[in-house]
C-alpha positions, 0 to 999 in steps of 0.5 A, a space after each residue: 365108790 371108795 365103799 364100794 370098793 372097800 366092801 368088795 375088796 372085803 369080800 374077796 379076803 381070802 382067809 386061809 390065805 391070811 391064816 396060811 394054812 390049807 383048805 382041809 386044815 384041822 381045828 389044831 392046825 388053825 389053833 396054832 397058825 391063829 397063836 402064832 399071828 396073835 403072838 406078832 400082831 397083837 395091840 399090846 406089844 406095841 407103844 407107837 400109837 400109829 403101829 399100835 392102830 396098824 397092828 389092832 385092824 391086822 389083829 381083828 382081821 386074823 381074829 375074824 378069820 379063825 372065827 370062821 374057819 374054827 366054826 364048822 357051820 360058817 367055814 362050810 358057808 366060807 368054803 362054798 359061798 365066800 364072805 358075801 355068802 356069811 352076809 345072806 340074813 336068815 343064817 342065825 335061825 338054821 340049825 347047827 350041826 348041818 352037813 355042806 350038803 344041807 348048808 348049800 340047800 339052805 343058802 339057795 332057799 335064803 337067797 331066793 327069799 331074797 331074789 323074791 324081793 327084787 323080782 317086782 321090777 324084773 323081766 325075762 325078756 327072750 327072743 328069736 328071729 330066724 331067716 331062710 334062705 333059698 340058695 338052691 341056685 349054687 348048686 342046681 341050676 339049669 345052665 342054658 337058661 341063663 346064658 341069654 339072660 341079663 346077669 344070667 351068670 349070678 346065681 340067684 339067692 333069695 330070703 323066702 321066708 322069717 319068722 320074728 318072737 319075742 316074750 317078756 315075763 312079769 312077776 306079779 306075786 312070788 307065786 305069779 308070773 304073767 308072760 306076754 308073747 308074740 310072733 311074726 311070720 312070712 313065707 313066699 310073701 304070705 304073713 301072719 302074726 299072733 299074740 298070747 298071754 299066759 298067767 302061772 302061779 306056783 300052787 304048791 313045792 310039788 306043782 303049778 298051773 297056767 292059762 294061756 289066751 292067744 289069738 292070730 290072723 291065721 288061727 283065731 282065738 286060743 284057750 289054753 290050760 297046762 298043769 304040772 306035777 311032781 308025783 314022786 321025787 322021781 316022777 312029774 306028769 304034765 297035762 295040756 289041753 287047748 281049744 282052737 277057734 277057726 273057721 272050720 269050727 273049734 278044733 280041741 287038743 290034748 297032750 299028757 307027758 309022764 316022765 320019770 328019772 331012771 338014773 342020775 343022769 337018764 329020763 324016760 318020757 312018755 307022750 300021748 297027744 290027741 287032737 291036731 296031729 295025734 301021736 304017741 311018743 317015747 324018749 330017753 335021754 340021758 345027759 352027762 358032763 361029757 355028752 347028750 344021747 337021746 332016742 326017740 320012737 314015735 306013732 302019729 299021725 302024720 309023722 311016724 319016725 325014730 330018732 337018735 342023736 349024740 352029742 359030745 361036750 369037750 370040756 374046754 374053756 370055750 365049751 365045745 360040742 359035737 353032734 350027730 343024729 338020724 331021724 327016719 320014718 315016712 317023710 324018708 330019713 334025715 341025717 344031721 351033723 354040726 358042732 357049735 362053740 362059744 366065742 364071747 361070754 354071752 355068745 355061742 356059734 352053732 353050725 348043722 348040716 342036714 342031709 335028707 331024702 327027700 329034702 335035699 341039703 340045708 346048712 343051719 346056722 344059729 347064734 346065740 346071744 344072751 336070751 336072743 336067738 338068730 337062726 338061718 337055715 339056708 336050703 342049697 338043694 334039693 338032692 343029694 349032690 356031693 358038692 352040697 354037701 362038701 361046701 356045707 361041711 367045709 365052708 362053714 369051718 374056713 369062715 369060722 377059723 378065718 373069724 376066729 383069727 382076724 376078728 373074734 380073737 382080736 375082738 376078745 383080746 381087745 375086751 380083756 384088755 379094756 377089761 383089765 384096765 378098768 379092773 386097774 383103774 377102779 382098784 388103784 386106790 384100793 392098792 394104794 390102802 393095800 399097799 400102805 397096810 403092807 408096810 404098816 404089817 412089815 414094820 410090826 414083823 421087824 423086831 420078830 424077824 430079827 430075833 428068827 434070823 438070829 435063830 436061825 443063824 445059830 444053826 445055819 438055818 432057814 435065812 431068806 436073802 431076797 423075795 420077791 411078789 408080782 408080775 415077772 417078764 422072762 419071755 423075750 417075746 414080751 421083753 418090752 413089758 414092765 415088770 411089776 413086783 414088790 419086795 416080800 422078803 421080810 414076811 417071808 422071813 417072819 414065816 420061818 419055823 423051825 427052818 422050814 417055810 411052808 406055803 399053802 395053794 392060797 393066793 399069797 396076795 392075802 399073807 400079811 404085808 403082801 399085797 396084790 402089785 398087778 390086778 388081774 394079772 398072773 404073778 409069782 413068787 421068786 425066792 433066794 434062799 441060804 440054807 446050811 451055807 448053801 444058795 437055793 433059788 425058787 420061782 412059785 406060781 401064785 397059788 402053787 403050794 411051796 416048801 423050803 427048804 427043797 434040794 431042788 433048790 439048790 443053785 449049782 457051785 459050778 453056774 
């Protein structure tokens, strides 16, 4: 386990923080930072064996950071994927002088090749459980019919349909994949099931083909063929044909779809279907970072309709989305509106209200948990009743807010605490090692710091009196929490040059002489310093850039 922790720590090392340079640092800035640290930590400057060993370790880390950041190619890889990206096999054969975008594409190709070697043991299970609930008795009932019945005062709610489906993928080779799927359905006491096997082969970078075999007690055997082909970089086509065997004979079906990128975020589709439910459909789909819009029109038997939907995506950590749609055709008109939100790392909860003529009012609740979907359509009434629309809208919102306060937030908070505790336990030995390395680095700095202080005192320059790094507790509501800070006075003074101290936006835990005293928690840097004989003080966030001295840091003599 220790080896694994060391590997993880090394992979998370921030080269920019170690050299204390900006992420946009020029070659000149990198050279200046590298030379400064080499002069400080060169092993030949130390005679003590232990100090020489520690200096050699830091010197090698600084040299490695400089080698990576000074090379445009390795720097681009490191900026995008970190140190782990440099460990991917195959970079040595990549043509140099590539742009970051080209390097990203090459990295993804190498990653795909590495993943393909692991596909043999992998599956991709997907499933769905749908439970239909008939709750029309809540809003549409004959009161007089229930007065003489035992228990007639309670509305009758029943489950009238259920559907369960599951599929798994089995990679056979790097180009061939088999998918096995099955489903079971029941509606008002009548049910059936199907089983399907699909074999897909990637024929080239531009297309693939798929053969499907199926059987079921309701429709009989099925044979299908599906093809996909990229016609141009902006256009592709899919064609699908099938034969459904039943007691009524063979029913053929053909479906073709032509799609084209209209612009960066917009797709246009043309679909033609012949056979079962023949139709022609055209649609435009626009998907951006903040919204999703669909406009579709279909002519067909038995369904002809026009549909428009819009979804707005909030840019918050819970990935909240609100949506609305209108669909009108020969079957009637349906208006839907709803919302969905991420409630945990792998779960998304959504609710949609469907109001239609003659369909009535239905509340649809969906929970996505990883690759599993749980769907609950609750039919409230066959009529357009304002009370049903009101409760279908307000009810889920009130229920969600209550669940959020009483269950979801406490659960998520407890999960985070557990993860943080596990992280602390797993990194305890690593923190101890980092602490020893930081203390050794401080010893190596002593002579340089002494000379820096003498030079600064002679010009009444910048003197770091005290500096602490870690978690500070300043909120009275958290006064029972214990502060976790380390003294970094010497490492900061060692970074002073010409009466200036400049720290970049990188995490300060990567600076020489620093380490992370509270893994996973918010950290700050507090500095008390003297400049031109005047006291100054500043509190800076861990990833905030800091420049000292500043007039705004000055401590008022009257206070």
